[in-house]
N, C-alpha and C positions, 0 to 999 in steps of 0.2 A: 697810773701815769708811768710806771716803770717801763712798760712796753714801748711807750712813745719815746722815752729817752734812750733805750737800747744800750744798756750797760756794756754789753760785749763790744760794741763798736768803740766805746770810750776806752776800753782796755787796749784796743789796737792803736789808737791815736795818741792818747795822753802820755804814755812813756816817751814818745818821740818829741813832744814839747819839752819834757824834762831833759832828754838827751841833748837837745839843741842848746838849752840853757847851760847845762854843765860844760859842754864843749866850748861854747862862746866865752864862758867865764873862766875856763880851764880849772874848774872846781865849783865850789858852792857859790851861786849867784846872789845870795841874800834872800832873807825871808820876804821882803817887800816884793821882789820880782817873782819869786816862786808863788806867792799867794795870789798876786794879780794875774799871772799867767794861768794858774789853776782856775781862777774865777772866769777868765776869758774862755777857757776850754769848756767849762761846764755850760756857760751861756751859749757858746757856738754849737755844741753838740745838742743841747736842748732845742735850740732854734731849728737846727737842721732836721732832727728826727721828728719833731712835732710837725714841721712843715711837710715832711715826707709822708707822714700818716694822713694828713689832710689831703694832699695832692693825689695820693694813690688809693684813697678810700674805696672808690668804685672798682678799681682794678683788683684790690685786695678782696673785695666781697665776691668776685667771680673766680677767685683762685682758692681751691680747697685747702692749700697749705697756709694761706693767710686769712681765710674767712673768719677765723676765731679771734682776730685782733679786736681791740676795743671799739674802734669806730664802726666796723661792719656789724658787730654785735649790739651796738647801741649802748655800750657801757659808758662811753664818753661822748660828749657833744663836739661838733666841729668848732664851735665858738670857744670851748674850753681849750682846745689844742692851739687855736690861733692866739689866744691870750698867753698860753705857755710859750709859744714861739716868739711872740713879741717881748715877753719878759726875758727870754734868753738873749735876744738881740740887744736889748737895753743893757743887760749885764755885761755882755761882750764889749759894747761901746764904752761903758764906764770903766771897765778894766783897761781897755786900750788907752783911754785918757790918762789913767793913773800910771801908765808905763812910760811912754815917750811919744814925741810928735809923729814919728814915722809909723808907729803902731796905730795911732789914731787916724792918720791919713789913709792907711791901707785897709783899715777895718771895714769901711763900707763896701769896698771891692770884695773883700772876703765874704761878706754877707750875701753879695750877689751870687757867688758860687755856692754858698751854703744853702740858699733857697732855690737857686736855679737848677742844680744838678738833678733834682727830683723829676724835672720835666724832660730831661735829655733822652731817656729811653723811648720817648714817643716819636723821636725823629732821627736818632742816630745810634748805630751799634758801638760807637766809641764811648758810650756812657760809662763803661767800666773804668776807663782812663780818666774821665772827667771826675768821677767819684774819687779815684786815687789822688788826682791833682788837688781836689778840694780838701781831702783829709791831710794831704801833704802840707797844707797851709799851717797846720799845727807846728810842724818842724820849723818852717820859715819864721813863724811868729815867735817861737821860743828863742830863736837866734836874735831876731831884731829887738826883742824885749831887753836883751842884755847889751847888744852892741850898737843898736840904733842904725844898722846898715845891713845891706846884703853883702855876703862874702862867699867865696867858692865852697867852703864846707856846708853852708846852708843849702846851696843848690844841690850838692851831692846827697845830703840827707833828704831833701824834698823829693829828688828823683827816686831815691831808694824807696821812700814811702809810697810814691805814686805807683811804681810798677809792682811793688809787693801787694798793695791793696787791689790793684787792677787784676793781678794774677789770681788771688783767691776769690775775688768777686766773679771772675770768669768761671771758676769751678762751681761756685754757689749757684750761678744762674743756669747751670746745666739741668737742674732739677725742674725748671719751669719752661723748658723749650716748647712743649706743645701748647701750654696755656698762653705763653707769650705770642706764639704764632697766631693763635685763635683771636687774641685781643689786638693784633696788629702792632705789638711792641717790638723794638729793634735791638734786642740784646745780641751780642756776638754769637752765642750758641744757637739762637733762633735763626740767625741769618746764615751761618756757615756750618752748623752742626756741632755735635758734642765732641767728636774726635778733634776737629780743628780748634775748638775752644780749649780743650785740655792741652793740646800742643802749644797754643798761644800762651796759656798759663805757665807752662814750663819755661818758655822763652822769657816771660816777664820775671819769673823768679830767678832765672839765671842772671838777668840784668840787675835784680835786687842784690844778689851776692856780689856782683861786680861793683855796684855803686857803694856798698858797705865797705868793700876793700879799698876803693878810691878814698872814701872818707877816712879810713884808718891811716892811709898814707899821707893825706893832706894834713891831718892833725898830729901825725907822728905818735900814734898811740902805741902803748906797750904790749908785751907778749900776752897779757891776759885778755886784751881786746881780741887778738887773733884766735885765742882758744874759743872765745865766745862766737867769733865769726865762723869757725869750723862747726860749732854746735848748731848754728843757724842753718848752715848749708846742709848738714845732716837732717835737720828737721824738715827743710824744704823738700829734700829727696824723699823723706818718709811721707810727707803730705801727699805727694804725687803718687806714691805707691798705694795709697788708700782708695783711689778712684780709678775707674776704668770706664770707657764708653758704654759698656754693657752692664756695669755694676756701680751704682752710686749710693749703695746702702750705707757706706761709712763716710758719707759726705759731711755730716754734721761734725764728726770727730776731726776731719781735715780742716773744716772751716773755723770752728770755735776753739777746740782744745789746742791744736798744733800752733795756730797763729797767735793765740794768747801767750803761749810759752815763748814764741819767737820775740814778741815785743818786750817781754820781761828780760829775756836773755840779752838782747841788744843793750838794754838799759844797764844791766849789771856789767856787761862787757865794757861799756864806755866808762862807767864809774871806776872799775878796776884798771882799765887801760890807761887812765889818767895818772895812775900811781907809778910812773916810770921809775 
């Protein structure tokens, strides 16, 4: 089941839920909130990734890179992953119920995005931003769990997460250009080419840096936050140095390693930046 849950994607999104909680509370938000937000994140990610595996099972079977996943190999049954997705959705709804009324009211809409984004590449090359927007719900949810309201810092963090994830998803999709075109899928690299995709990824990551700077100003974070921000900018520059239109051999390092470090650095930067 671990492939269905995709631990790496959780590493990208979960720290931002914690970041949002810490910022909203200006410190520790309490064990109750942290526990239920964690449960909501586990449920949401499980639902999303199990659904993705079911929805994409035939596409995955025709792609040499993904043909070894559990469903194409027959290791798991579709019914098992559907049950897993349903259990994740229930856990998320229960957690939202335990947090506050706004979390519960917005949880069904979040589930629409968590389930629906897997279909978007069938009809639009904007699927990378829809994925980023969907993962950005983690940041908005963490803020709402504490404050029970939307406020400007939540939007700044949501936007940062949206363009950051869209940027590295654009890079990741470059390895599947030919198979996406053959299957009629509408990724940005398949539609506009690898060079354009890498350029768009750079633009999105420039926006990520700007949004994180905006967040620091809005929250009045201290010098340690800005040290972390500089480290994130350096890692983003390094990430883009690893890939070229004619050389994607280091793509996995750019996707998993560098972005995992970025998520953790932003979390540490926020924690230390609150110690003004």
